[in-house]
C-alpha positions as CSV (number, residue, x, y, z in Angstrom):
1,M,-22.6,-33.1,-22.2
2,K,-19.5,-33.6,-20.1
3,E,-17.2,-32.0,-22.7
4,R,-19.1,-28.7,-22.3
5,Q,-17.9,-28.4,-18.7
6,T,-14.2,-28.2,-19.8
7,G,-14.6,-25.3,-22.2
8,L,-13.0,-27.3,-25.0
9,H,-14.3,-28.0,-28.4
10,A,-16.5,-31.1,-28.4
11,S,-14.1,-33.1,-30.7
12,T,-10.9,-31.8,-28.8
13,Y,-12.3,-33.2,-25.5
14,Y,-11.8,-36.8,-26.7
15,L,-8.1,-36.5,-27.7
16,P,-5.7,-38.6,-25.6
17,R,-2.8,-37.3,-23.5
18,I,0.5,-38.0,-25.3
19,R,3.8,-36.6,-24.0
20,S,6.4,-39.0,-25.3
21,H,7.4,-41.1,-28.3
22,A,6.5,-44.3,-26.4
23,D,3.0,-43.0,-25.7
24,A,2.6,-42.1,-29.3
25,V,3.7,-45.6,-30.5
26,M,1.4,-47.3,-28.1
27,R,-1.5,-45.2,-29.2
28,L,-0.7,-45.9,-32.9
29,K,-0.5,-49.7,-32.3
30,K,-3.7,-50.1,-30.3
31,T,-5.9,-48.0,-32.6
32,K,-7.6,-49.8,-35.4
33,P,-7.7,-47.9,-38.8
34,I,-10.9,-46.9,-40.5
35,R,-12.1,-49.8,-42.7
36,G,-11.8,-49.1,-46.4
37,R,-9.3,-46.3,-46.1
38,T,-5.7,-46.4,-47.4
39,P,-3.1,-43.6,-47.3
40,E,-2.6,-43.6,-51.0
41,K,-6.3,-43.5,-51.9
42,P,-7.5,-40.0,-52.7
43,D,-10.6,-38.7,-50.8
44,K,-13.8,-37.6,-52.3
45,Y,-12.4,-34.1,-52.9
46,G,-9.5,-35.5,-55.0
47,R,-6.7,-34.1,-52.8
48,D,-3.3,-35.7,-53.4
49,S,-2.2,-35.6,-49.7
50,L,-2.2,-38.7,-47.6
51,T,-5.7,-39.8,-46.5
52,P,-6.1,-40.1,-42.7
53,C,-6.6,-43.7,-41.7
54,I,-6.1,-44.0,-38.0
55,P,-8.2,-41.7,-35.8
56,L,-6.6,-39.9,-32.8
57,G,-9.8,-39.1,-30.9
58,R,-13.3,-40.2,-31.8
59,R,-13.5,-42.3,-34.9
60,E,-16.0,-39.9,-36.5
61,D,-13.4,-37.2,-36.2
62,I,-10.9,-39.0,-38.4
63,D,-10.7,-36.2,-41.0
64,I,-9.9,-33.7,-38.2
65,Y,-7.5,-35.6,-35.9
66,S,-5.5,-38.6,-37.0
67,I,-2.2,-40.3,-36.2
68,R,0.3,-42.0,-38.5
69,E,3.9,-43.2,-38.7
70,G,6.3,-40.9,-40.4
71,E,9.9,-41.2,-41.6
72,N,12.8,-42.4,-39.4
73,G,10.5,-43.8,-36.8
74,N,8.7,-40.6,-36.1
75,I,5.0,-40.6,-35.1
76,E,2.9,-37.7,-36.5
77,L,-0.2,-36.3,-35.1
78,V,-2.2,-34.7,-37.9
79,N,-4.7,-31.9,-37.8
80,Y,-6.8,-32.1,-41.0
81,R,-4.1,-32.8,-43.6
82,K,-1.1,-31.2,-42.0
83,T,1.2,-32.5,-39.3
84,L,0.9,-30.6,-36.1
85,L,2.9,-32.6,-33.6
86,T,5.8,-34.9,-34.4
87,F,7.2,-37.3,-31.8
88,T,10.8,-38.4,-32.6
89,P,12.5,-41.5,-31.2
90,D,14.9,-39.3,-29.1
91,N,11.9,-37.9,-27.3
92,K,11.7,-34.6,-29.1
93,I,8.3,-33.0,-29.8
94,I,8.1,-30.7,-32.8
95,I,5.1,-28.3,-33.0
96,T,4.4,-26.9,-36.5
97,P,1.1,-25.1,-36.8
98,K,-0.3,-24.4,-40.2
99,Y,-4.0,-23.3,-40.1
100,M,-3.7,-21.1,-37.0
101,G,-7.2,-22.1,-35.8
102,L,-8.8,-23.1,-32.5
103,M,-8.6,-26.8,-33.5
104,E,-4.7,-26.5,-33.5
105,S,-4.4,-24.7,-30.2
106,G,-7.0,-27.0,-28.6
107,M,-5.2,-30.1,-29.9
108,I,-1.8,-28.9,-28.6
109,G,-3.2,-28.1,-25.2
110,R,-5.2,-31.3,-24.9
111,V,-2.6,-33.7,-26.2
112,L,0.5,-32.2,-24.4
113,D,-1.6,-31.2,-21.3
114,V,-0.2,-27.7,-21.3
115,P,-2.0,-24.3,-21.3
116,A,-2.4,-23.3,-25.0
117,W,-4.3,-20.5,-26.7
118,L,-5.0,-18.8,-30.0
119,D,-4.6,-15.0,-30.3
120,R,-4.5,-12.9,-33.5
121,K,-3.7,-16.0,-35.6
122,K,-0.8,-17.1,-33.4
123,V,-0.7,-20.2,-31.3
124,G,0.9,-19.8,-27.8
125,I,1.7,-22.2,-25.0
126,I,3.1,-21.9,-21.5
127,L,5.9,-24.0,-20.2
128,D,7.7,-23.5,-16.9
129,G,5.8,-20.2,-16.5
130,E,7.1,-18.7,-19.7
131,R,5.0,-18.0,-22.8
132,H,6.1,-19.1,-26.2
133,V,4.4,-17.9,-29.4
134,L,4.4,-19.7,-32.8
135,K,3.5,-17.9,-36.1
136,Q,2.1,-19.7,-39.1
137,N,4.5,-22.3,-40.5
138,G,6.8,-21.7,-37.5
139,S,8.2,-24.4,-35.3
140,L,8.9,-25.1,-31.7
141,T,10.9,-28.2,-30.5
142,L,10.3,-29.6,-27.0
143,S,12.3,-32.1,-25.0
144,C,10.5,-34.8,-22.9
145,E,12.3,-36.1,-19.9
146,G,9.9,-38.4,-18.0
147,E,6.8,-36.3,-17.5
148,C,8.5,-33.0,-17.8
149,L,8.5,-30.9,-21.0
150,S,11.0,-28.2,-21.7
151,V,11.9,-26.0,-24.7
152,H,14.7,-27.5,-26.7
153,E,14.8,-25.2,-29.7
154,K,12.5,-22.5,-31.0
155,E,12.5,-20.0,-33.8
156,V,13.0,-16.4,-33.1
157,V,9.7,-14.6,-33.4
158,Y,9.9,-11.0,-34.7
159,S,7.4,-8.2,-34.4
160,H,7.2,-4.7,-35.9
161,Y,7.4,-1.5,-33.9
162,V,7.5,2.2,-34.7
163,N,10.9,3.8,-34.6
164,R,10.0,7.1,-32.9
165,K,13.3,8.9,-33.8
166,A,13.1,8.0,-37.5
167,S,9.4,8.8,-37.5
168,N,10.0,12.3,-36.3
169,I,12.5,12.9,-39.0
170,V,10.1,11.7,-41.7
171,R,7.2,13.8,-40.2
172,S,9.5,16.9,-40.3
173,Q,9.4,16.7,-44.1
174,Y,5.7,17.3,-44.0
175,S,5.5,19.6,-40.9
176,G,3.8,22.4,-42.8
177,F,1.0,20.2,-44.0
178,I,0.5,18.6,-40.6
179,K,0.2,22.0,-39.0
180,Y,-2.3,23.1,-41.8
181,C,-4.4,19.9,-41.5
182,N,-4.6,20.2,-37.7
183,G,-5.6,23.8,-37.9
184,F,-8.3,23.0,-40.6
185,L,-9.8,20.3,-38.4
186,Q,-9.7,22.4,-35.2
187,L,-11.3,25.3,-37.0
188,R,-14.2,23.3,-38.5
189,K,-14.9,20.7,-35.9
190,N,-17.9,20.5,-33.6
191,M,-16.6,21.0,-30.0
192,D,-19.3,18.8,-28.5
193,T,-19.0,15.8,-30.8
194,N,-15.3,16.3,-31.9
195,E,-16.5,15.7,-35.5
196,I,-16.2,17.8,-38.6
197,R,-19.3,18.2,-40.8
198,V,-18.4,18.4,-44.5
199,S,-20.3,18.3,-47.7
200,P,-19.4,15.5,-50.2
201,T,-19.7,18.2,-52.9
202,E,-16.7,20.0,-51.5
203,I,-14.7,16.7,-51.6
204,A,-15.9,15.8,-55.0
205,D,-14.9,19.2,-56.4
206,C,-11.4,18.2,-55.4
207,I,-11.1,14.5,-56.4
208,G,-13.9,14.2,-59.0
209,Y,-17.4,12.9,-59.3
210,E,-18.7,9.4,-59.8
211,Y,-22.2,8.8,-61.2
212,K,-24.3,5.6,-61.3
213,E,-27.9,4.4,-61.6
214,R,-29.8,3.3,-58.6
215,G,-33.1,1.4,-58.5
216,V,-36.1,3.2,-57.0
217,W,-37.7,1.4,-54.0
218,Q,-40.9,2.3,-52.3
219,G,-42.6,0.3,-49.5
220,G,-40.0,-2.5,-49.9
221,K,-40.8,-3.0,-53.6
222,N,-38.8,-2.1,-56.6
223,Q,-40.7,0.4,-58.7
224,G,-39.0,-0.7,-61.9
225,K,-37.4,2.8,-62.3
226,T,-33.9,4.1,-61.8
227,E,-32.5,7.3,-60.6
228,R,-29.1,8.9,-61.1
229,V,-27.0,9.4,-58.0
230,W,-23.4,10.6,-57.4
231,Q,-20.6,10.3,-54.9
232,P,-17.0,11.4,-54.7
233,A,-14.7,9.4,-57.0
234,L,-12.8,7.5,-54.3
235,Q,-11.2,5.2,-56.9
236,S,-8.5,7.9,-57.6
237,V,-7.3,7.8,-54.0
238,K,-8.5,4.7,-52.3
239,L,-5.4,2.5,-53.0
240,M,-3.4,4.7,-50.6
241,E,-5.3,3.3,-47.6
242,F,-4.7,-0.4,-48.5
243,K,-1.1,-1.2,-49.3
244,P,-0.9,-4.3,-51.5
245,Q,1.1,-7.2,-50.1
246,G,2.6,-10.4,-51.6
247,Y,1.0,-11.8,-54.7
248,R,-1.6,-9.0,-54.6
249,C,1.1,-6.7,-55.9
250,L,0.8,-8.6,-59.2
251,A,-2.9,-8.0,-59.7
252,L,-3.9,-5.9,-62.6
253,V,-6.2,-2.9,-62.3
254,R,-7.6,-0.7,-65.0
255,N,-6.3,2.9,-65.1
256,S,-9.8,4.2,-65.5
257,A,-10.8,2.6,-62.2
258,V,-8.0,4.2,-60.2
259,G,-7.8,7.7,-61.6
260,G,-5.5,6.9,-64.5
261,D,-5.1,8.8,-67.8
262,K,-8.6,9.3,-69.3
263,A,-7.1,9.3,-72.8
264,N,-6.1,5.7,-72.2
265,P,-8.9,4.3,-70.1
266,Y,-8.1,0.6,-70.8
267,G,-4.4,0.8,-70.1
268,D,-3.7,-1.8,-67.4
269,E,-1.1,-1.6,-64.6
270,T,-0.3,-3.7,-61.5
271,L,-1.8,-2.9,-58.2
272,W,1.6,-2.0,-56.8
273,S,2.2,0.4,-59.6
274,A,-1.2,2.1,-59.0
275,Y,-0.5,2.3,-55.3
276,T,2.9,3.9,-55.9
277,R,1.5,6.4,-58.3
278,Q,-1.2,7.6,-56.0
279,C,1.1,7.8,-53.0
280,K,3.8,9.7,-55.0
281,S,1.2,12.2,-56.1
282,F,-0.1,12.7,-52.5
283,F,3.2,13.1,-50.7
284,A,4.6,15.3,-53.4
285,A,1.8,17.7,-52.7
286,I,2.4,17.9,-49.0
287,R,6.2,18.2,-48.9
288,D,7.7,21.3,-47.3
289,D,10.2,21.8,-50.1
290,Q,7.7,22.3,-52.8
291,P,7.4,25.8,-54.5
292,E,5.5,28.3,-52.5
293,E,3.2,29.1,-55.3
294,G,0.3,26.7,-55.0
295,K,1.5,25.2,-51.7
296,V,-1.6,26.2,-49.7
297,D,-3.9,25.0,-52.5
298,N,-2.2,21.6,-52.5
299,Y,-2.5,21.5,-48.7
300,Y,-6.3,22.1,-49.0
301,R,-6.8,19.5,-51.7
302,M,-4.8,16.8,-49.8
303,T,-6.8,17.6,-46.6
304,L,-10.0,17.0,-48.5
305,T,-8.4,13.7,-49.8
306,L,-7.9,12.6,-46.2
307,L,-11.5,13.5,-45.5
308,A,-12.6,11.4,-48.4
309,L,-10.6,8.4,-47.2
310,S,-12.0,8.8,-43.6
311,M,-15.6,9.4,-44.7
312,P,-18.0,6.8,-43.2
313,Y,-20.0,4.6,-45.5
314,T,-23.3,6.1,-46.7
315,H,-26.1,3.8,-47.4
316,R,-27.9,6.2,-49.8
317,N,-25.9,8.5,-52.1
318,P,-27.5,11.9,-53.0
319,L,-29.4,12.4,-56.2
320,V,-27.8,14.4,-59.0
321,G,-28.4,18.0,-58.2
322,H,-28.8,17.4,-54.4
323,D,-26.3,17.4,-51.6
324,M,-26.0,16.1,-48.1
325,D,-23.8,16.5,-45.0
326,V,-21.4,13.9,-43.6
327,D,-20.0,13.9,-40.1
328,I,-16.4,12.6,-39.9
329,P,-14.6,12.1,-36.6
330,V,-11.4,14.2,-36.3
331,S,-9.6,11.2,-34.8
332,A,-10.4,9.2,-37.9
333,V,-8.7,11.8,-40.1
334,E,-5.6,11.9,-37.9
335,R,-5.4,8.1,-37.9
336,M,-5.7,8.0,-41.6
337,L,-2.8,10.4,-42.1
338,D,-0.7,8.3,-39.8
339,K,-1.6,5.1,-41.6
340,V,-0.9,6.4,-45.1
341,M,2.4,7.9,-44.0
342,M,3.6,4.9,-42.1
343,Q,2.7,2.6,-45.0
344,W,4.5,4.7,-47.6
345,H,7.6,5.3,-45.3
346,S,7.5,1.9,-43.7
347,E,11.2,1.3,-44.3
348,E,12.2,4.4,-42.3
349,M,9.4,4.5,-39.7
350,I,8.9,0.8,-38.8
351,E,11.6,-1.5,-37.5
352,R,11.7,-5.3,-36.9
353,R,12.7,-6.5,-33.4
354,P,12.9,-10.0,-31.9
355,L,10.5,-10.7,-29.1
356,K,11.8,-10.7,-25.5
357,P,10.9,-13.6,-23.2
358,N,7.2,-13.6,-22.2
359,Q,6.5,-10.8,-24.7
360,L,3.6,-11.2,-27.2
361,P,3.9,-10.0,-30.8
362,N,2.0,-6.9,-32.0
363,D,0.5,-7.2,-35.4
364,K,-0.7,-3.6,-35.7
365,Y,2.0,-2.7,-38.2
366,E,2.4,-6.0,-39.9
367,S,0.4,-4.9,-42.9
368,Y,2.3,-1.6,-43.2
369,V,5.6,-3.3,-44.1
370,T,6.4,-3.8,-47.7
371,K,6.1,-7.5,-48.7
372,M,6.8,-7.9,-52.4
373,P,6.0,-11.3,-54.0
374,S,8.6,-14.0,-54.1
375,Q,9.8,-15.4,-57.4
376,E,7.9,-18.6,-56.6
377,E,4.6,-16.6,-56.3
378,I,5.4,-14.8,-59.5
379,D,6.0,-18.0,-61.4
380,R,2.9,-19.6,-60.0
381,A,0.6,-16.7,-60.7
382,Q,1.9,-16.4,-64.3
383,G,1.5,-20.1,-64.8
384,V,-2.1,-20.1,-63.6
385,N,-3.3,-17.0,-65.5
386,E,-1.5,-15.1,-68.1
387,R,-3.1,-11.9,-67.1
388,L,-3.1,-12.6,-63.4
389,V,-6.0,-10.8,-61.8
390,I,-8.1,-7.9,-63.0
391,L,-9.7,-5.9,-60.2
């Protein structure tokens, strides 16, 4: 097929080239709507958004690419159910990506005839040799003068970076533990593989045991019997690795599932509260200003906690009464400590900076920054479910 030679998606290949309001009006007038469709008529899925009626490319792609007349004489080019390109009578083109998919970047590049790409859920285009990046729900306004496109107005895109000076100040509060942990890893690592071999029993003695029943399989068949296996109780520490963001902070977890008070196993708390409790316990045990009595013991227990978080997934847990050895890369433990620390101290260690011209955003630390739910998300979640979510 000829569209395969272009490297574009098959449906994107048939989109027309439109670079001005006049071109958009002409395309709208000469394209016949799909018979039997009206904008107010809901589709088979019952969605309340306007039903696409006039195709932009092939008629069979009406639900992917469509064109319609908007308010104040604007012409809107729609991707699925959201407006992606808006052509105004004063020859302005407003780009507003929503889904952050290949269909959007392909549609922008094909319709406007400019280089466009999708990278890490961001849409980018090149105009006059300069790269411009759009985040989800962002906007970029272009001016059209004849056949030339130029940037008229764009939102400032920010990215997160590590503040090295502030990070060193934060790390100095835990310098004793960092030195102890590095010495522990260097002492016990295999010099050839740069991995540390540890027994899950040593970890479980620190953070607790978790027991469960497992089916007995032999020759690919279930024997109808069960056996009792064990593993370290990661529920008591696992929330430190994944910082909750947005509406997930409102989710409810059972205290018994995250290392809560055993006397009250059915007491519920939010995911953010459980994350805060686990992090406070961890960082209180590795601070330099804690009492000297028990400091080394705390360092040892928290080092094993990092090993538990860095431990690779094991397909078969050992039987009760048996043990096994697990190899953990030293670099994985070091990265885990950096991740946990930067997530907990994100306000001090991570700063937000606007992107420079031609600079692409870095999403590495995006999930480390605290994003509490908005009041709208709180109201919506409480309206949908009284108890929100139970994990």
